[in-house]
C-alpha positions in Angstrom: 78.7 -11.5 -1.7 81.4 -13.0 -3.9 81.6 -16.7 -4.4 84.2 -18.7 -2.5 84.9 -21.0 -5.4 85.6 -20.9 -9.2 84.6 -23.7 -11.6 87.0 -23.7 -14.6 85.1 -24.6 -17.7 87.4 -22.9 -20.2 91.1 -23.6 -19.4 93.8 -21.7 -21.4 95.0 -23.9 -24.2 98.7 -23.3 -24.6 99.8 -23.1 -28.2 102.4 -25.8 -29.1 104.2 -27.0 -32.2 105.0 -30.5 -31.0 101.6 -32.1 -30.9 101.3 -31.8 -27.1 98.0 -30.7 -25.7 98.3 -28.4 -22.7 95.2 -27.0 -20.9 96.0 -24.8 -18.0 93.1 -24.8 -15.6 94.6 -22.4 -13.1 97.9 -20.4 -13.3 99.6 -17.4 -14.8 98.1 -17.8 -18.3 94.5 -18.6 -17.2 93.8 -16.4 -14.2 97.0 -14.6 -13.3 97.7 -16.9 -10.4 101.5 -17.0 -9.9 101.3 -19.1 -6.8 100.2 -22.4 -8.4 99.5 -23.8 -11.8 97.4 -26.9 -12.6 97.4 -28.2 -16.2 95.9 -31.2 -17.9 98.2 -32.5 -20.6 98.4 -35.1 -23.3 101.9 -35.9 -24.7 101.7 -37.8 -28.1 103.9 -40.8 -28.8 107.5 -39.8 -29.6 107.2 -36.4 -27.8 110.1 -34.9 -25.9 111.1 -31.6 -24.4 114.6 -30.2 -24.0 116.4 -30.6 -20.7 115.3 -27.9 -18.2 116.0 -26.7 -14.6 112.8 -25.2 -13.4 112.6 -22.7 -10.5 109.4 -24.4 -9.2 108.5 -27.7 -7.7 106.5 -29.9 -10.2 104.1 -32.6 -9.3 103.0 -35.0 -12.0 100.1 -37.5 -11.8 99.8 -40.0 -14.7 96.2 -40.7 -15.8 96.9 -42.9 -18.9 100.0 -44.2 -20.7 103.6 -43.8 -19.5 105.9 -40.9 -19.2 109.7 -40.9 -19.1 111.7 -38.7 -16.8 115.5 -38.2 -16.9 116.2 -36.6 -13.5 119.9 -35.6 -12.9 121.0 -38.5 -15.1 118.6 -41.1 -13.7 115.9 -42.5 -16.1 112.5 -43.3 -14.6 109.3 -44.3 -16.2 105.9 -43.7 -14.5 102.7 -45.4 -15.5 99.0 -44.7 -14.9 98.1 -44.2 -11.3 101.7 -43.1 -10.3 102.8 -39.7 -9.3 106.1 -37.9 -8.6 107.3 -34.6 -7.1 110.5 -33.1 -8.6 112.0 -30.4 -6.5 112.8 -27.0 -8.0 116.4 -26.4 -9.4 116.6 -30.0 -10.5 117.9 -30.7 -14.1 115.4 -33.0 -15.9 113.9 -33.9 -19.2 110.3 -35.1 -19.9 109.5 -37.4 -22.8 107.1 -40.0 -24.1 109.2 -42.4 -26.2 106.3 -45.0 -26.1 103.7 -46.0 -28.7 100.6 -44.6 -26.9 99.8 -41.0 -25.8 100.4 -40.1 -22.1 97.7 -38.2 -20.3 98.7 -36.5 -17.0 98.1 -33.6 -14.6 101.0 -31.3 -13.8 100.9 -29.0 -10.8 103.7 -26.4 -10.4 104.5 -24.4 -7.2 104.9 -21.5 -7.7 103.1 -21.4 -11.0 104.7 -22.4 -14.3 106.2 -19.6 -16.4 108.3 -19.8 -19.5 110.9 -17.5 -17.8 111.2 -19.9 -14.7 111.4 -23.2 -16.6 115.0 -22.6 -17.9 114.8 -24.9 -20.9 118.1 -25.6 -22.6 118.7 -25.0 -26.3 118.3 -28.2 -28.3 
């Protein structure tokens, strides 16, 4: 009989060039799951991504530090203990312009994929 659960002890570490640590626990890269992705991330001080318009809903829960969101022109800052849902097809930018690293969990429905994130050229 197969197990009805899976403990993830070896998440996929996404290669990055910007100092951000991305550990996908479940999702396309880790177990081929295209329905949902769950990743543990650490964004270093001064980190930012280009604007994007993802084809998935994204939930973010801040564990430590602060993270800046520019959502359709509105700037928001979330701190530890706060969470947000950003609906798919919303233009946004994520960044950490602060002096300490930001640790957070990101959940994407359907799962994150580089083809569905629609990042703009910098």
